[in-house]
C-alpha positions as YAML, in Angstrom:
chain: A
units: angstrom
residues:
- id: 1
  name: MET
  ca: [109.41, 86.91, 123.02]
- id: 2
  name: GLN
  ca: [106.25, 85.43, 121.54]
- id: 3
  name: LYS
  ca: [103.05, 85.79, 123.55]
- id: 4
  name: TYR
  ca: [102.70, 82.07, 124.26]
- id: 5
  name: ASN
  ca: [106.37, 81.14, 124.07]
- id: 6
  name: ASN
  ca: [106.55, 79.71, 127.60]
- id: 7
  name: ILE
  ca: [103.35, 77.62, 127.42]
- id: 8
  name: ASN
  ca: [103.83, 73.86, 127.81]
- id: 9
  name: THR
  ca: [100.50, 72.87, 129.38]
- id: 10
  name: CYS
  ca: [97.01, 73.55, 127.97]
- id: 11
  name: LEU
  ca: [93.98, 73.10, 130.20]
- id: 12
  name: PHE
  ca: [90.47, 73.03, 128.74]
- id: 13
  name: ASP
  ca: [87.08, 73.67, 130.20]
- id: 14
  name: PHE
  ca: [84.75, 70.81, 129.26]
- id: 15
  name: ASP
  ca: [81.12, 71.85, 128.59]
- id: 16
  name: GLY
  ca: [80.93, 74.23, 125.66]
- id: 17
  name: THR
  ca: [84.67, 73.97, 124.99]
- id: 18
  name: LEU
  ca: [85.43, 70.29, 124.35]
- id: 19
  name: VAL
  ca: [81.83, 69.09, 124.00]
- id: 20
  name: ASP
  ca: [78.67, 70.84, 122.85]
- id: 21
  name: THR
  ca: [76.55, 70.35, 125.97]
- id: 22
  name: MET
  ca: [75.80, 73.92, 126.98]
- id: 23
  name: GLY
  ca: [72.60, 74.26, 124.98]
- id: 24
  name: GLN
  ca: [71.06, 71.18, 126.57]
- id: 25
  name: PHE
  ca: [72.24, 72.17, 130.04]
- id: 26
  name: ALA
  ca: [70.79, 75.66, 129.57]
- id: 27
  name: ASP
  ca: [67.43, 74.13, 128.64]
- id: 28
  name: ILE
  ca: [67.43, 72.02, 131.82]
- id: 29
  name: ALA
  ca: [68.50, 74.92, 134.03]
- id: 30
  name: GLY
  ca: [66.02, 77.26, 132.36]
- id: 31
  name: SER
  ca: [63.14, 74.87, 132.99]
- id: 32
  name: ILE
  ca: [64.09, 74.52, 136.66]
- id: 33
  name: ILE
  ca: [64.44, 78.26, 137.22]
- id: 34
  name: GLU
  ca: [61.21, 78.96, 135.31]
- id: 35
  name: ARG
  ca: [59.27, 76.45, 137.42]
- id: 36
  name: GLU
  ca: [60.67, 77.36, 140.82]
- id: 37
  name: TYR
  ca: [61.19, 81.12, 140.49]
- id: 38
  name: ASN
  ca: [58.37, 82.01, 138.09]
- id: 39
  name: ILE
  ca: [60.71, 83.55, 135.54]
- id: 40
  name: PRO
  ca: [59.92, 83.23, 131.81]
- id: 41
  name: PHE
  ca: [61.89, 80.36, 130.28]
- id: 42
  name: ASP
  ca: [63.94, 82.43, 127.82]
- id: 43
  name: ARG
  ca: [65.02, 84.80, 130.57]
- id: 44
  name: ALA
  ca: [65.70, 81.96, 132.98]
- id: 45
  name: ARG
  ca: [67.81, 80.16, 130.38]
- id: 46
  name: GLN
  ca: [69.81, 83.31, 129.70]
- id: 47
  name: LYS
  ca: [70.47, 83.77, 133.41]
- id: 48
  name: TYR
  ca: [72.06, 80.33, 133.43]
- id: 49
  name: LEU
  ca: [74.26, 81.15, 130.44]
- id: 50
  name: ASP
  ca: [75.24, 84.57, 131.78]
- id: 51
  name: THR
  ca: [76.54, 83.03, 135.01]
- id: 52
  name: SER
  ca: [78.01, 79.85, 133.50]
- id: 53
  name: GLY
  ca: [81.52, 78.75, 134.36]
- id: 54
  name: ILE
  ca: [80.80, 77.94, 138.02]
- id: 55
  name: PRO
  ca: [78.85, 75.00, 139.52]
- id: 56
  name: PHE
  ca: [75.06, 75.33, 139.19]
- id: 57
  name: ALA
  ca: [74.74, 75.44, 142.99]
- id: 58
  name: TYR
  ca: [76.90, 78.56, 142.99]
- id: 59
  name: GLN
  ca: [74.95, 80.03, 140.08]
- id: 60
  name: LEU
  ca: [71.71, 79.65, 142.04]
- id: 61
  name: GLU
  ca: [73.26, 81.31, 145.08]
- id: 62
  name: LEU
  ca: [74.43, 84.16, 142.87]
- id: 63
  name: LEU
  ca: [71.02, 84.57, 141.24]
- id: 64
  name: PHE
  ca: [68.81, 83.79, 144.24]
- id: 65
  name: PRO
  ca: [70.94, 84.28, 147.38]
- id: 66
  name: LYS
  ca: [70.16, 82.16, 150.47]
- id: 67
  name: ASN
  ca: [67.04, 80.63, 148.95]
- id: 68
  name: PRO
  ca: [66.42, 77.34, 150.80]
- id: 69
  name: GLN
  ca: [65.40, 75.61, 147.55]
- id: 70
  name: ASN
  ca: [68.78, 76.06, 145.92]
- id: 71
  name: GLU
  ca: [70.45, 72.91, 147.23]
- id: 72
  name: GLU
  ca: [67.66, 70.59, 146.07]
- id: 73
  name: LEU
  ca: [67.39, 72.36, 142.72]
- id: 74
  name: SER
  ca: [71.12, 71.92, 142.19]
- id: 75
  name: LYS
  ca: [70.80, 68.18, 142.87]
- id: 76
  name: GLU
  ca: [67.91, 67.97, 140.39]
- id: 77
  name: PHE
  ca: [69.98, 69.72, 137.73]
- id: 78
  name: GLU
  ca: [72.97, 67.41, 138.22]
- id: 79
  name: GLU
  ca: [70.75, 64.32, 137.97]
- id: 80
  name: ARG
  ca: [68.83, 65.50, 134.89]
- id: 81
  name: LYS
  ca: [71.92, 66.54, 132.95]
- id: 82
  name: ILE
  ca: [73.59, 63.09, 133.06]
- id: 83
  name: ASP
  ca: [71.72, 61.69, 130.04]
- id: 84
  name: SER
  ca: [72.65, 64.71, 127.92]
- id: 85
  name: PHE
  ca: [76.22, 64.52, 129.14]
- id: 86
  name: PHE
  ca: [76.77, 60.98, 127.86]
- id: 87
  name: GLN
  ca: [75.02, 61.57, 124.55]
- id: 88
  name: GLU
  ca: [77.97, 63.72, 123.46]
- id: 89
  name: ARG
  ca: [81.35, 62.68, 122.08]
- id: 90
  name: PHE
  ca: [84.44, 64.63, 121.10]
- id: 91
  name: SER
  ca: [84.11, 65.99, 117.56]
- id: 92
  name: GLU
  ca: [86.69, 65.27, 114.90]
- id: 93
  name: ASP
  ca: [88.00, 68.85, 115.19]
- id: 94
  name: VAL
  ca: [88.48, 68.46, 118.94]
- id: 95
  name: ILE
  ca: [90.24, 65.12, 118.56]
- id: 96
  name: ASN
  ca: [92.52, 66.52, 115.85]
- id: 97
  name: ALA
  ca: [93.35, 69.61, 117.90]
- id: 98
  name: LEU
  ca: [94.13, 67.68, 121.07]
- id: 99
  name: SER
  ca: [96.16, 65.10, 119.14]
- id: 100
  name: SER
  ca: [98.14, 67.89, 117.48]
- id: 101
  name: LEU
  ca: [98.91, 69.49, 120.82]
- id: 102
  name: LYS
  ca: [100.14, 66.17, 122.21]
- id: 103
  name: SER
  ca: [102.31, 65.57, 119.15]
- id: 104
  name: MET
  ca: [103.80, 69.05, 119.57]
- id: 105
  name: GLY
  ca: [104.84, 68.18, 123.11]
- id: 106
  name: TYR
  ca: [102.18, 70.01, 125.09]
- id: 107
  name: ALA
  ca: [100.62, 68.46, 128.17]
- id: 108
  name: ILE
  ca: [96.81, 68.66, 128.01]
- id: 109
  name: GLY
  ca: [94.17, 68.53, 130.69]
- id: 110
  name: ILE
  ca: [90.51, 69.02, 131.54]
- id: 111
  name: SER
  ca: [89.45, 71.49, 134.22]
- id: 112
  name: SER
  ca: [85.69, 71.23, 134.73]
- id: 113
  name: ASN
  ca: [82.98, 71.65, 137.32]
- id: 114
  name: ASN
  ca: [81.46, 68.31, 136.33]
- id: 115
  name: PHE
  ca: [81.84, 65.60, 138.92]
- id: 116
  name: GLN
  ca: [85.09, 63.63, 138.65]
- id: 117
  name: HIS
  ca: [83.46, 60.25, 138.06]
- id: 118
  name: LEU
  ca: [81.45, 61.62, 135.12]
- id: 119
  name: LEU
  ca: [84.57, 62.99, 133.44]
- id: 120
  name: ASN
  ca: [86.48, 59.76, 134.04]
- id: 121
  name: GLU
  ca: [83.71, 57.70, 132.46]
- id: 122
  name: PHE
  ca: [83.36, 60.06, 129.48]
- id: 123
  name: VAL
  ca: [87.09, 60.18, 128.74]
- id: 124
  name: SER
  ca: [87.46, 56.40, 129.12]
- id: 125
  name: LYS
  ca: [85.38, 56.03, 125.92]
- id: 126
  name: GLU
  ca: [87.56, 58.43, 123.92]
- id: 127
  name: GLN
  ca: [90.89, 57.88, 122.20]
- id: 128
  name: ILE
  ca: [92.60, 60.97, 123.66]
- id: 129
  name: ARG
  ca: [94.78, 60.44, 126.72]
- id: 130
  name: PHE
  ca: [94.90, 63.48, 128.96]
- id: 131
  name: ASP
  ca: [97.70, 64.32, 131.35]
- id: 132
  name: TYR
  ca: [95.20, 65.84, 133.79]
- id: 133
  name: ILE
  ca: [91.48, 65.18, 134.31]
- id: 134
  name: MET
  ca: [90.09, 67.40, 137.03]
- id: 135
  name: GLY
  ca: [86.47, 67.58, 138.05]
- id: 136
  name: TYR
  ca: [84.59, 69.16, 140.92]
- id: 137
  name: LYS
  ca: [84.57, 68.09, 144.52]
- id: 138
  name: LYS
  ca: [84.28, 70.11, 147.70]
- id: 139
  name: GLY
  ca: [87.36, 72.28, 148.05]
- id: 140
  name: PHE
  ca: [88.63, 71.35, 144.58]
- id: 141
  name: SER
  ca: [87.03, 73.18, 141.68]
- id: 142
  name: LYS
  ca: [87.85, 74.83, 138.40]
- id: 143
  name: GLY
  ca: [90.13, 77.75, 139.10]
- id: 144
  name: LYS
  ca: [92.81, 78.15, 141.74]
- id: 145
  name: GLU
  ca: [92.60, 74.62, 143.15]
- id: 146
  name: HIS
  ca: [92.92, 73.01, 139.73]
- id: 147
  name: PHE
  ca: [95.65, 75.36, 138.59]
- id: 148
  name: ASP
  ca: [97.63, 74.88, 141.81]
- id: 149
  name: SER
  ca: [97.36, 71.11, 141.45]
- id: 150
  name: VAL
  ca: [98.67, 71.09, 137.87]
- id: 151
  name: MET
  ca: [101.56, 73.39, 138.74]
- id: 152
  name: ARG
  ca: [102.60, 71.18, 141.65]
- id: 153
  name: SER
  ca: [102.21, 67.95, 139.71]
- id: 154
  name: GLY
  ca: [103.91, 69.18, 136.55]
- id: 155
  name: LYS
  ca: [106.55, 71.22, 138.40]
- id: 156
  name: ILE
  ca: [105.68, 74.23, 136.26]
- id: 157
  name: SER
  ca: [104.98, 77.92, 136.87]
- id: 158
  name: SER
  ca: [102.00, 80.07, 135.96]
- id: 159
  name: ASP
  ca: [103.91, 81.27, 132.86]
- id: 160
  name: ASN
  ca: [103.74, 77.71, 131.49]
- id: 161
  name: LEU
  ca: [99.97, 77.34, 131.80]
- id: 162
  name: LEU
  ca: [97.17, 78.21, 129.36]
- id: 163
  name: PHE
  ca: [93.45, 77.83, 130.02]
- id: 164
  name: VAL
  ca: [90.90, 77.60, 127.20]
- id: 165
  name: GLY
  ca: [87.22, 78.12, 128.02]
- id: 166
  name: ASP
  ca: [83.88, 79.21, 126.63]
- id: 167
  name: SER
  ca: [82.60, 81.52, 129.37]
- id: 168
  name: LEU
  ca: [83.41, 84.97, 130.70]
- id: 169
  name: LYS
  ca: [83.80, 83.36, 134.11]
- id: 170
  name: ASP
  ca: [86.48, 81.06, 132.69]
- id: 171
  name: ALA
  ca: [88.35, 84.15, 131.50]
- id: 172
  name: GLU
  ca: [87.95, 85.82, 134.87]
- id: 173
  name: ILE
  ca: [89.29, 82.93, 136.92]
- id: 174
  name: ALA
  ca: [92.27, 82.41, 134.62]
- id: 175
  name: LEU
  ca: [93.26, 86.06, 134.36]
- id: 176
  name: ASP
  ca: [92.72, 86.70, 138.07]
- id: 177
  name: TYR
  ca: [95.02, 83.77, 138.81]
- id: 178
  name: GLY
  ca: [97.63, 85.18, 136.46]
- id: 179
  name: ILE
  ca: [97.66, 82.66, 133.62]
- id: 180
  name: LYS
  ca: [96.98, 83.16, 129.94]
- id: 181
  name: PHE
  ca: [93.50, 82.53, 128.60]
- id: 182
  name: VAL
  ca: [92.03, 81.87, 125.15]
- id: 183
  name: GLY
  ca: [88.28, 82.20, 124.69]
- id: 184
  name: LYS
  ca: [86.28, 79.64, 122.71]
- id: 185
  name: ALA
  ca: [83.36, 81.43, 121.05]
- id: 186
  name: GLY
  ca: [79.98, 79.73, 121.24]
- id: 187
  name: THR
  ca: [78.30, 80.22, 124.59]
- id: 188
  name: PHE
  ca: [79.57, 83.81, 124.39]
- id: 189
  name: THR
  ca: [80.47, 85.61, 121.18]
- id: 190
  name: ARG
  ca: [83.88, 86.92, 120.20]
- id: 191
  name: ARG
  ca: [82.53, 90.41, 120.86]
- id: 192
  name: ASP
  ca: [81.33, 89.41, 124.34]
- id: 193
  name: PHE
  ca: [84.82, 88.21, 125.22]
- id: 194
  name: LEU
  ca: [86.70, 91.13, 123.71]
- id: 195
  name: ASN
  ca: [84.38, 93.79, 125.14]
- id: 196
  name: LYS
  ca: [85.34, 92.63, 128.63]
- id: 197
  name: TYR
  ca: [88.84, 91.26, 128.00]
- id: 198
  name: PRO
  ca: [90.31, 93.02, 124.94]
- id: 199
  name: GLN
  ca: [93.77, 91.58, 125.61]
- id: 200
  name: ILE
  ca: [92.81, 87.93, 125.00]
- id: 201
  name: ASP
  ca: [92.64, 85.83, 121.85]
- id: 202
  name: VAL
  ca: [89.34, 84.23, 120.84]
- id: 203
  name: ILE
  ca: [88.91, 81.18, 118.60]
- id: 204
  name: GLU
  ca: [85.90, 79.69, 116.81]
- id: 205
  name: ASN
  ca: [87.19, 76.10, 116.89]
- id: 206
  name: LEU
  ca: [90.03, 74.35, 118.68]
- id: 207
  name: MET
  ca: [92.10, 73.78, 115.55]
- id: 208
  name: GLU
  ca: [92.74, 77.54, 115.52]
- id: 209
  name: LEU
  ca: [94.69, 77.07, 118.74]
- id: 210
  name: MET
  ca: [97.66, 75.74, 116.77]
- id: 211
  name: GLU
  ca: [98.06, 79.15, 115.11]
- id: 212
  name: ILE
  ca: [97.37, 81.05, 118.33]
- id: 213
  name: LEU
  ca: [100.21, 79.27, 120.11]
- id: 214
  name: LYS
  ca: [102.67, 80.53, 117.50]
- id: 215
  name: LYS
  ca: [102.03, 84.15, 118.53]
...
């Protein structure tokens, strides 16, 4: 049996996977951490990238546990990132890849820690129609809650689900849940992914996914 033979639903992380926002978000996060925690900007920025894949509030708790500033800093980050968020659009490669998946009969979805209303507004301006658009709200975040929701809604099993993401945390949450994962190089390198998860496939752009799914 081929590696991805049972897959019928492909979920995608958003930032860094479908749109190139991670660099701008890292700059914002780095400036906040530099200012509030007196950490040099380059190091602060890297801390954000190293812990990406979870909401910024959770990243701050991971990096600076129980610091009373974290909640307000998270709110500042979410407010400041909105302008960068809406400056982006899906690239031609992304549109072609998603369109190809739809034409091949795959269901496609977004699983992101961006707020739901931001994703809805972004996608409403694009030509791709997703089967699932899932953002963050309390008790419903990227990972188990999103995966459970898709499996219930689509009446599918974990064997039918693939998650594509750009962070090591994306890989962790998918593999811990028991679904297949493909890494999108960019935020982390191919080597970064394979050093930690040698069993996964890693792509440079989404069009490569068509070949991956034939494995």
